C-alpha positions as a LaTeX table, in Angstrom:
\begin{tabular}{lrrr}
\hline
Residue & $x$ (\AA) & $y$ (\AA) & $z$ (\AA) \\
\hline
Met1 & 105.23 & 101.65 & 31.29 \\
Asn2 & 104.70 & 103.30 & 27.93 \\
Arg3 & 107.59 & 104.14 & 25.60 \\
Pro4 & 105.95 & 106.68 & 23.28 \\
Trp5 & 108.50 & 106.46 & 20.50 \\
Gly6 & 109.65 & 103.95 & 17.94 \\
Gly7 & 113.18 & 102.77 & 17.37 \\
Phe8 & 116.34 & 104.20 & 18.90 \\
Leu9 & 116.53 & 107.73 & 20.29 \\
Trp10 & 119.26 & 109.86 & 18.71 \\
Gly11 & 119.40 & 113.28 & 20.31 \\
Ala12 & 121.24 & 116.18 & 21.86 \\
Ala13 & 120.82 & 117.88 & 25.23 \\
Thr14 & 120.83 & 121.24 & 26.96 \\
Ala15 & 120.06 & 122.51 & 30.46 \\
Ala16 & 117.92 & 125.57 & 31.04 \\
His17 & 120.35 & 127.68 & 33.07 \\
Gln18 & 123.19 & 126.97 & 30.67 \\
Val19 & 121.38 & 128.11 & 27.53 \\
Glu20 & 118.30 & 130.20 & 28.33 \\
Gly21 & 119.79 & 133.32 & 29.93 \\
Gly22 & 118.41 & 135.62 & 32.61 \\
Asn23 & 117.65 & 132.97 & 35.22 \\
Val24 & 117.62 & 135.66 & 37.89 \\
Ser25 & 115.57 & 133.84 & 40.54 \\
Ser26 & 117.92 & 130.87 & 40.84 \\
Asp27 & 120.55 & 130.04 & 43.42 \\
Ile28 & 123.33 & 129.75 & 40.86 \\
Trp29 & 122.58 & 133.22 & 39.46 \\
Leu30 & 123.38 & 134.58 & 42.92 \\
Leu31 & 126.65 & 132.66 & 43.18 \\
Glu32 & 127.94 & 133.55 & 39.73 \\
Asn33 & 127.23 & 137.26 & 40.31 \\
Leu34 & 128.89 & 137.59 & 43.72 \\
Pro35 & 131.52 & 140.38 & 43.86 \\
Asp36 & 135.13 & 139.57 & 42.95 \\
Arg37 & 134.09 & 136.13 & 41.68 \\
Ser38 & 133.83 & 134.95 & 45.27 \\
Gly39 & 131.21 & 132.46 & 44.16 \\
Gly40 & 133.88 & 130.55 & 42.25 \\
Phe41 & 132.48 & 131.17 & 38.77 \\
Arg42 & 134.79 & 132.43 & 36.04 \\
Glu43 & 132.04 & 134.65 & 34.65 \\
Pro44 & 128.27 & 135.14 & 34.96 \\
Ser45 & 125.83 & 133.40 & 32.65 \\
Gly46 & 124.06 & 136.61 & 31.62 \\
Asp47 & 122.01 & 136.07 & 28.46 \\
Ala48 & 123.58 & 132.62 & 27.98 \\
Val49 & 122.83 & 131.75 & 24.32 \\
Asp50 & 119.25 & 133.10 & 24.43 \\
His51 & 117.71 & 129.69 & 23.84 \\
Tyr52 & 114.66 & 130.88 & 25.78 \\
His53 & 113.70 & 133.01 & 22.78 \\
Arg54 & 115.49 & 131.10 & 19.99 \\
Tyr55 & 114.47 & 127.53 & 20.78 \\
Ala56 & 112.44 & 127.17 & 17.57 \\
Gln57 & 115.49 & 128.01 & 15.46 \\
Asp58 & 117.61 & 125.57 & 17.46 \\
Leu59 & 115.06 & 122.78 & 17.14 \\
Asp60 & 114.95 & 123.37 & 13.38 \\
Leu61 & 118.69 & 122.80 & 13.26 \\
Leu62 & 118.56 & 119.59 & 15.32 \\
Ala63 & 115.69 & 118.16 & 13.31 \\
Gly64 & 117.45 & 119.14 & 10.09 \\
Leu65 & 120.45 & 117.06 & 11.14 \\
Gly66 & 118.28 & 113.93 & 11.25 \\
Leu67 & 118.10 & 113.59 & 15.05 \\
Asn68 & 114.84 & 112.46 & 16.63 \\
Ala69 & 115.11 & 113.54 & 20.29 \\
Tyr70 & 115.86 & 116.64 & 22.33 \\
Arg71 & 116.59 & 116.64 & 26.04 \\
Phe72 & 115.96 & 119.92 & 27.86 \\
Ser73 & 115.25 & 120.98 & 31.41 \\
Val74 & 112.43 & 123.03 & 32.85 \\
Glu75 & 113.64 & 125.75 & 35.20 \\
Trp76 & 112.02 & 125.55 & 38.63 \\
Ala77 & 113.17 & 129.09 & 39.46 \\
Arg78 & 111.19 & 130.45 & 36.50 \\
Ile79 & 108.08 & 128.41 & 37.29 \\
Glu80 & 108.12 & 129.20 & 41.03 \\
Pro81 & 110.30 & 132.33 & 41.45 \\
Glu82 & 108.93 & 132.87 & 44.97 \\
Ala83 & 107.66 & 130.14 & 47.25 \\
Gly84 & 104.06 & 129.40 & 46.35 \\
Arg85 & 103.90 & 131.93 & 43.49 \\
Ile86 & 103.54 & 130.02 & 40.22 \\
Ser87 & 104.22 & 131.51 & 36.80 \\
Gln88 & 101.66 & 130.25 & 34.32 \\
Ala89 & 103.63 & 131.96 & 31.57 \\
Ala90 & 106.70 & 129.84 & 32.38 \\
Leu91 & 104.69 & 126.63 & 32.38 \\
Asp92 & 103.18 & 127.60 & 29.04 \\
His93 & 106.63 & 128.36 & 27.65 \\
Tyr94 & 107.84 & 124.84 & 28.33 \\
Ala95 & 104.64 & 123.38 & 26.93 \\
Arg96 & 105.29 & 125.33 & 23.72 \\
Met97 & 108.82 & 123.95 & 23.64 \\
Ala98 & 107.52 & 120.40 & 23.93 \\
Asp99 & 104.96 & 121.05 & 21.19 \\
Ala100 & 107.68 & 122.52 & 18.99 \\
Cys101 & 109.73 & 119.35 & 19.45 \\
Leu102 & 106.82 & 117.13 & 18.48 \\
Ala103 & 106.04 & 119.24 & 15.43 \\
Arg104 & 109.59 & 118.62 & 14.20 \\
Gly105 & 109.69 & 114.90 & 14.93 \\
Leu106 & 111.83 & 115.31 & 18.06 \\
Thr107 & 110.86 & 113.30 & 21.14 \\
Pro108 & 110.95 & 115.66 & 24.16 \\
Leu109 & 112.99 & 114.30 & 27.06 \\
Val110 & 112.44 & 116.54 & 30.07 \\
Thr111 & 114.69 & 117.00 & 33.09 \\
Leu112 & 112.93 & 118.39 & 36.14 \\
His113 & 116.05 & 119.46 & 38.06 \\
His114 & 119.37 & 120.20 & 36.35 \\
Phe115 & 121.54 & 121.57 & 39.21 \\
Thr116 & 119.70 & 124.89 & 39.71 \\
Ser117 & 116.99 & 125.58 & 42.29 \\
Pro118 & 114.94 & 128.63 & 43.23 \\
Leu119 & 116.87 & 130.98 & 45.48 \\
Trp120 & 114.13 & 130.74 & 48.11 \\
Leu121 & 114.79 & 127.00 & 48.43 \\
Ala122 & 118.53 & 127.56 & 48.86 \\
Gln123 & 117.87 & 130.17 & 51.55 \\
Arg124 & 115.88 & 127.55 & 53.48 \\
Gly125 & 118.77 & 125.11 & 53.50 \\
Gly126 & 118.36 & 123.62 & 50.04 \\
Trp127 & 118.79 & 119.87 & 49.86 \\
Asp128 & 119.96 & 119.73 & 53.48 \\
Asn129 & 116.38 & 120.63 & 54.49 \\
Pro130 & 114.02 & 117.60 & 54.54 \\
Glu131 & 111.16 & 119.86 & 53.38 \\
Ala132 & 112.92 & 120.26 & 50.02 \\
Ala133 & 111.76 & 116.78 & 48.99 \\
Asp134 & 108.11 & 117.72 & 49.34 \\
Arg135 & 108.55 & 121.08 & 47.62 \\
Phe136 & 110.28 & 119.39 & 44.71 \\
Ala137 & 107.53 & 116.79 & 44.42 \\
Asp138 & 104.98 & 119.60 & 44.26 \\
His139 & 106.97 & 121.19 & 41.43 \\
Cys140 & 107.18 & 117.91 & 39.53 \\
Ala141 & 103.46 & 117.26 & 39.91 \\
Arg142 & 102.72 & 120.73 & 38.55 \\
Val143 & 105.00 & 120.36 & 35.53 \\
Ala144 & 103.89 & 116.82 & 34.73 \\
Ala145 & 100.22 & 117.80 & 34.86 \\
His146 & 100.85 & 120.73 & 32.51 \\
Leu147 & 103.05 & 118.89 & 29.99 \\
Ala148 & 101.54 & 115.41 & 30.50 \\
Asp149 & 101.16 & 113.49 & 27.24 \\
Arg150 & 103.67 & 115.60 & 25.32 \\
Ile151 & 106.77 & 114.06 & 26.93 \\
Gly152 & 108.68 & 110.97 & 25.83 \\
Ala153 & 110.61 & 110.41 & 29.06 \\
Trp154 & 111.11 & 112.20 & 32.38 \\
Val155 & 114.33 & 112.69 & 34.37 \\
Thr156 & 113.83 & 113.75 & 37.97 \\
Phe157 & 117.41 & 114.78 & 38.84 \\
Asn158 & 120.41 & 115.36 & 36.64 \\
Glu159 & 123.47 & 113.64 & 38.11 \\
Ile160 & 121.97 & 113.19 & 41.55 \\
Asn161 & 125.32 & 111.75 & 42.67 \\
Leu162 & 127.48 & 114.65 & 41.49 \\
Ala163 & 128.18 & 116.25 & 44.86 \\
Ser164 & 129.16 & 112.93 & 46.45 \\
Leu165 & 131.43 & 112.22 & 43.47 \\
Ala166 & 133.11 & 115.62 & 43.72 \\
Phe167 & 133.70 & 115.24 & 47.45 \\
Glu168 & 135.19 & 111.78 & 47.09 \\
Leu169 & 137.54 & 112.74 & 44.26 \\
Ala170 & 138.86 & 115.95 & 45.88 \\
Pro171 & 137.58 & 116.05 & 49.47 \\
Glu172 & 139.79 & 118.70 & 51.10 \\
Arg173 & 139.82 & 121.13 & 48.19 \\
Arg174 & 136.09 & 120.66 & 47.67 \\
Ala175 & 135.25 & 121.22 & 51.33 \\
Arg176 & 137.27 & 124.46 & 51.50 \\
Arg177 & 135.73 & 125.74 & 48.29 \\
Leu178 & 132.19 & 125.02 & 49.40 \\
Glu179 & 132.65 & 126.68 & 52.78 \\
Lys180 & 133.81 & 129.80 & 50.94 \\
Leu181 & 130.76 & 129.61 & 48.71 \\
Arg182 & 128.42 & 129.33 & 51.66 \\
Ala183 & 130.07 & 132.25 & 53.44 \\
Ala184 & 130.05 & 134.49 & 50.37 \\
Ala185 & 126.40 & 133.77 & 49.61 \\
Ala186 & 125.30 & 134.18 & 53.22 \\
Ala187 & 127.04 & 137.56 & 53.43 \\
Arg188 & 125.11 & 138.70 & 50.37 \\
Ile189 & 121.62 & 137.51 & 51.32 \\
Glu190 & 121.85 & 137.08 & 55.12 \\
Ala191 & 120.91 & 133.42 & 54.98 \\
Ser192 & 123.04 & 131.26 & 57.23 \\
Arg193 & 121.30 & 128.08 & 56.02 \\
Phe194 & 122.10 & 128.77 & 52.37 \\
Ser195 & 122.77 & 125.53 & 50.51 \\
Thr196 & 122.57 & 124.60 & 46.85 \\
Phe197 & 123.04 & 121.45 & 44.83 \\
Leu198 & 126.73 & 122.45 & 44.73 \\
Thr199 & 127.11 & 123.07 & 48.47 \\
His200 & 124.94 & 120.55 & 50.28 \\
Gly201 & 126.17 & 118.51 & 53.22 \\
Gly202 & 125.50 & 115.35 & 55.18 \\
Glu203 & 121.70 & 115.32 & 55.15 \\
Ala204 & 121.34 & 115.77 & 51.42 \\
Pro205 & 121.74 & 112.17 & 50.17 \\
Ala206 & 118.73 & 111.02 & 52.21 \\
Val207 & 116.70 & 114.09 & 51.19 \\
Leu208 & 117.57 & 113.64 & 47.51 \\
Thr209 & 116.71 & 109.94 & 47.63 \\
Arg210 & 113.29 & 110.74 & 49.08 \\
Ala211 & 112.82 & 113.63 & 46.66 \\
His212 & 113.46 & 111.36 & 43.70 \\
Ala213 & 110.96 & 108.78 & 44.91 \\
Leu214 & 108.27 & 111.41 & 45.55 \\
Ala215 & 108.95 & 113.11 & 42.24 \\
Ala216 & 108.67 & 109.86 & 40.29 \\
Gln217 & 105.38 & 109.12 & 42.02 \\
Ala218 & 104.08 & 112.60 & 41.19 \\
Val219 & 105.04 & 112.32 & 37.54 \\
Arg220 & 103.43 & 108.89 & 37.15 \\
Ala221 & 100.16 & 110.29 & 38.46 \\
Ala222 & 100.00 & 112.55 & 35.40 \\
Ser223 & 101.96 & 110.76 & 32.67 \\
Asp224 & 102.46 & 107.26 & 31.29 \\
Ala225 & 105.95 & 108.07 & 29.98 \\
Pro226 & 108.96 & 106.36 & 31.58 \\
Val227 & 110.66 & 108.02 & 34.57 \\
Gly228 & 114.26 & 107.80 & 35.74 \\
Leu229 & 117.22 & 109.86 & 36.88 \\
Thr230 & 120.71 & 110.44 & 35.53 \\
Leu231 & 124.06 & 109.67 & 37.12 \\
Ala232 & 127.58 & 110.91 & 36.53 \\
Leu233 & 129.40 & 107.65 & 35.83 \\
Pro234 & 133.05 & 108.11 & 34.93 \\
Val235 & 134.85 & 104.81 & 34.55 \\
Leu236 & 136.83 & 104.11 & 37.73 \\
Gln237 & 140.03 & 102.16 & 37.08 \\
Ala238 & 142.72 & 100.94 & 39.48 \\
Glu239 & 146.44 & 100.82 & 39.03 \\
Pro240 & 148.17 & 98.04 & 41.02 \\
Gly241 & 147.33 & 98.59 & 44.67 \\
Gly242 & 144.54 & 101.04 & 43.90 \\
Glu243 & 141.67 & 98.57 & 44.03 \\
Gly244 & 140.69 & 99.44 & 47.58 \\
Pro245 & 140.39 & 103.21 & 47.08 \\
Arg246 & 138.68 & 102.64 & 43.73 \\
Asp247 & 136.11 & 100.27 & 45.20 \\
Arg248 & 135.36 & 102.59 & 48.11 \\
Val249 & 134.71 & 105.53 & 45.80 \\
Arg250 & 132.61 & 103.36 & 43.49 \\
Ala251 & 130.46 & 102.13 & 46.37 \\
Glu252 & 129.83 & 105.64 & 47.69 \\
Thr253 & 129.45 & 107.64 & 44.48 \\
Gln254 & 128.01 & 105.13 & 42.02 \\
Asp255 & 126.64 & 101.91 & 43.51 \\
Arg256 & 124.55 & 103.47 & 46.28 \\
Trp257 & 122.90 & 105.73 & 43.69 \\
Leu258 & 122.45 & 103.04 & 41.08 \\
Asp259 & 120.67 & 101.02 & 43.73 \\
Ile260 & 118.01 & 103.71 & 44.33 \\
Thr261 & 116.84 & 103.28 & 40.72 \\
Ser262 & 115.18 & 99.96 & 41.58 \\
Gly263 & 111.72 & 101.47 & 41.11 \\
Asp264 & 112.62 & 103.43 & 37.97 \\
Asp265 & 111.90 & 102.66 & 34.34 \\
Phe266 & 115.42 & 103.41 & 33.11 \\
Val267 & 118.82 & 104.73 & 34.20 \\
Gly268 & 120.31 & 107.80 & 32.54 \\
Val269 & 124.06 & 107.30 & 32.06 \\
Gln270 & 126.32 & 110.35 & 31.71 \\
Thr271 & 129.92 & 109.54 & 30.95 \\
Tyr272 & 132.83 & 111.56 & 29.59 \\
Thr273 & 136.10 & 110.11 & 30.88 \\
Arg274 & 137.78 & 107.85 & 33.43 \\
Glu275 & 139.33 & 108.33 & 36.87 \\
Leu276 & 142.44 & 106.39 & 37.88 \\
Phe277 & 143.30 & 105.25 & 41.42 \\
Gly278 & 146.53 & 104.22 & 43.09 \\
Pro279 & 147.18 & 102.98 & 46.63 \\
Gln280 & 146.80 & 106.50 & 48.03 \\
Gly281 & 143.68 & 107.39 & 46.07 \\
Arg282 & 142.93 & 109.32 & 42.91 \\
Leu283 & 145.69 & 109.77 & 40.33 \\
Pro284 & 146.09 & 112.51 & 37.71 \\
Pro285 & 145.64 & 111.63 & 34.03 \\
Pro286 & 148.62 & 109.71 & 32.61 \\
Asp287 & 151.48 & 111.81 & 31.27 \\
Gly288 & 151.15 & 112.57 & 27.60 \\
Glu289 & 147.44 & 111.83 & 27.34 \\
Ala290 & 145.29 & 114.44 & 25.59 \\
Leu291 & 143.06 & 116.57 & 27.81 \\
Thr292 & 139.80 & 118.35 & 27.06 \\
Leu293 & 139.12 & 122.04 & 27.66 \\
Thr294 & 137.73 & 121.06 & 31.07 \\
Gly295 & 140.97 & 119.26 & 31.96 \\
Trp296 & 139.57 & 115.74 & 31.63 \\
Glu297 & 141.44 & 112.93 & 29.91 \\
Val298 & 140.15 & 112.24 & 26.40 \\
Tyr299 & 138.84 & 108.72 & 26.93 \\
Pro300 & 135.86 & 107.85 & 24.72 \\
Gln301 & 136.07 & 104.19 & 25.73 \\
Ala302 & 134.42 & 105.23 & 29.00 \\
Leu303 & 130.92 & 105.25 & 27.55 \\
Gly304 & 130.53 & 101.60 & 26.65 \\
Arg305 & 132.10 & 100.46 & 29.90 \\
Ser306 & 129.88 & 102.67 & 32.05 \\
Val307 & 126.76 & 101.58 & 30.19 \\
Ala308 & 127.68 & 97.92 & 30.62 \\
Tyr309 & 128.32 & 98.44 & 34.34 \\
Ala310 & 125.08 & 100.32 & 34.98 \\
Ala311 & 123.04 & 97.76 & 33.04 \\
Gln312 & 124.62 & 94.87 & 34.92 \\
Arg313 & 124.24 & 96.52 & 38.32 \\
Thr314 & 120.62 & 97.57 & 37.93 \\
Gly315 & 119.10 & 95.27 & 35.30 \\
Lys316 & 117.43 & 98.39 & 33.89 \\
Pro317 & 117.26 & 99.79 & 30.37 \\
Ile318 & 119.87 & 102.49 & 29.79 \\
Leu319 & 119.38 & 105.87 & 28.17 \\
Val320 & 122.65 & 107.67 & 27.44 \\
Thr321 & 121.59 & 111.16 & 28.49 \\
Glu322 & 124.98 & 112.85 & 28.12 \\
Asn323 & 128.26 & 112.09 & 26.36 \\
Gly324 & 130.58 & 114.48 & 24.58 \\
Ile325 & 133.82 & 116.42 & 24.64 \\
Ala326 & 134.88 & 120.01 & 25.31 \\
Thr327 & 137.22 & 120.82 & 22.45 \\
Ala328 & 138.11 & 123.66 & 20.12 \\
His329 & 138.89 & 121.14 & 17.36 \\
Asp330 & 135.75 & 119.77 & 15.78 \\
Pro331 & 137.42 & 116.77 & 14.09 \\
Gln332 & 138.36 & 115.65 & 17.60 \\
Arg333 & 134.68 & 115.83 & 18.58 \\
Arg334 & 133.74 & 113.63 & 15.64 \\
Asp335 & 136.49 & 111.12 & 16.44 \\
Tyr336 & 135.56 & 111.04 & 20.11 \\
Thr337 & 131.89 & 110.48 & 19.33 \\
Gln338 & 132.63 & 107.75 & 16.83 \\
Ala339 & 134.81 & 105.90 & 19.34 \\
Ala340 & 132.21 & 106.34 & 22.08 \\
Leu341 & 129.51 & 104.88 & 19.86 \\
Glu342 & 131.72 & 101.91 & 19.05 \\
Gly343 & 131.90 & 101.26 & 22.79 \\
Leu344 & 128.15 & 101.65 & 23.09 \\
Ala345 & 127.67 & 99.08 & 20.34 \\
Ala346 & 129.91 & 96.69 & 22.26 \\
Ala347 & 127.87 & 97.20 & 25.43 \\
Arg348 & 124.68 & 96.42 & 23.53 \\
Ala349 & 126.25 & 93.33 & 22.02 \\
Gly350 & 127.15 & 92.29 & 25.57 \\
Gly351 & 123.51 & 92.40 & 26.64 \\
Ala352 & 122.81 & 95.98 & 27.75 \\
Glu353 & 119.40 & 97.26 & 26.70 \\
Val354 & 119.98 & 100.80 & 25.43 \\
Trp355 & 117.11 & 103.09 & 24.52 \\
Gly356 & 119.09 & 105.92 & 22.99 \\
Tyr357 & 122.13 & 108.18 & 22.77 \\
Val358 & 121.84 & 111.88 & 23.62 \\
His359 & 124.92 & 113.99 & 22.95 \\
Trp360 & 126.13 & 116.77 & 25.23 \\
Ser361 & 125.59 & 119.30 & 24.11 \\
Ala362 & 123.31 & 120.63 & 21.42 \\
Leu363 & 124.80 & 124.13 & 21.73 \\
Asp364 & 127.93 & 125.75 & 23.07 \\
Asn365 & 126.78 & 127.02 & 26.46 \\
Phe366 & 127.57 & 128.21 & 29.96 \\
Glu367 & 129.62 & 125.43 & 31.52 \\
Trp368 & 129.03 & 126.38 & 35.14 \\
Met369 & 132.20 & 127.43 & 36.97 \\
His370 & 134.21 & 127.12 & 33.75 \\
Gly371 & 132.11 & 129.82 & 32.09 \\
Tyr372 & 131.92 & 129.97 & 28.31 \\
Gly373 & 135.43 & 128.69 & 27.58 \\
Pro374 & 134.73 & 124.94 & 27.14 \\
Thr375 & 132.87 & 124.30 & 23.88 \\
Phe376 & 130.85 & 121.07 & 23.90 \\
Gly377 & 128.32 & 122.05 & 21.25 \\
Leu378 & 127.37 & 120.23 & 18.11 \\
Ile379 & 126.23 & 123.72 & 17.17 \\
Gly380 & 128.56 & 126.64 & 17.81 \\
Val381 & 127.23 & 129.96 & 19.07 \\
Asp382 & 128.75 & 133.38 & 18.48 \\
Arg383 & 128.72 & 135.03 & 21.90 \\
Ala384 & 128.35 & 138.54 & 20.47 \\
Thr385 & 125.55 & 137.93 & 17.95 \\
Phe386 & 124.02 & 134.59 & 19.05 \\
Ala387 & 124.49 & 133.36 & 15.48 \\
Arg388 & 124.43 & 129.56 & 15.26 \\
Gln389 & 126.92 & 127.49 & 13.26 \\
Val390 & 126.26 & 123.80 & 12.67 \\
Arg391 & 129.55 & 121.94 & 13.02 \\
Asp392 & 130.73 & 119.10 & 10.83 \\
Ser393 & 130.59 & 116.77 & 13.85 \\
Ala394 & 126.86 & 117.47 & 14.09 \\
Arg395 & 126.34 & 116.55 & 10.46 \\
Trp396 & 128.39 & 113.40 & 10.99 \\
Leu397 & 126.25 & 112.39 & 13.99 \\
Gly398 & 123.04 & 113.09 & 12.09 \\
Asp399 & 124.19 & 111.00 & 9.15 \\
Phe400 & 125.22 & 108.20 & 11.50 \\
Ala401 & 121.82 & 108.31 & 13.20 \\
Gln402 & 120.04 & 108.12 & 9.86 \\
Ala403 & 122.17 & 105.15 & 8.83 \\
His404 & 121.56 & 103.36 & 12.18 \\
Pro405 & 117.88 & 103.91 & 13.10 \\
Asp406 & 117.99 & 100.98 & 15.53 \\
Gly407 & 121.15 & 102.17 & 17.27 \\
Pro408 & 124.90 & 101.60 & 16.84 \\
\hline
\end{tabular}
């Protein structure tokens, strides 16, 4: 395994659909544009923040802060908008992005699947269809061959465990919502097998596990850079009597997925908050605790604890691929990040090998079903003009990174 960078990675992240705009060939574009918001999205993504055309400006800002890494995703629906029809222009676009990172001293960290898939895949059953694993491996082989030696690290799937986590934390509400999504999408495109990363069912965990293994193999055939996946790892804590429900959810939504990383070079940890459990299952956040714009408890201590757990469970190096807070108050973002990094330092002192810290997110963006309301960005974006505004929290993180080149 080759780690083509020196020192600690300090970066920020985006995902293609959330920032690029105009991702018209994807499954999520269909859902967010269904009539009467029947797809469950507050608003459509539209032009997003036009990162597709403004990436050079955005990379200038990140490099100017003193960061040395940028995590972005390549959009499968742009590269293969119809099954078997490959867009060379899209492949070249992402190669130019990687080159632009390198020219600015930013290590490119590439995610090959960040929730969105081509619509044609969803119409064929998505991740419930065993053939999806092979189609995804083909995509990964194509991208890796084209980008090859430009990339510092590869992520096959972003939060491969997210659907299982969502089902376990709110099973009845989630099931009803996803059946409505399936029905609304099928009525629009006459595809009874329609299934996305958000709506997959019982077959998907096995298909995703195989897809990850095939994708990692395909990437390694073209690149020496390390390969892993990322997991959503909220801290799971039990009130008295809640140990049983907590442990069951942990086994299903975290441990089984951590265990499939045995052949990987690293584990990507993505942590924002904690979930509490009582004897009957999940509990709401404690009364009086501050909540983020996404309704999560403000709990920066989660990061260090999740990193320590993942490192202990897997014995793998950890790359923090997402951590941040949706807030309208930038001083709160700075305070949250500082506390999270203190926890990360404690995890490292306890023996966890940590390769880097990548903040979510680089830019305010389209936060899926929440729309544009939650602001996670180190860099604010004016929705009317696309003007960028570097926040004080971004400058603080850049200064901290410069003062701690070997990590917190």
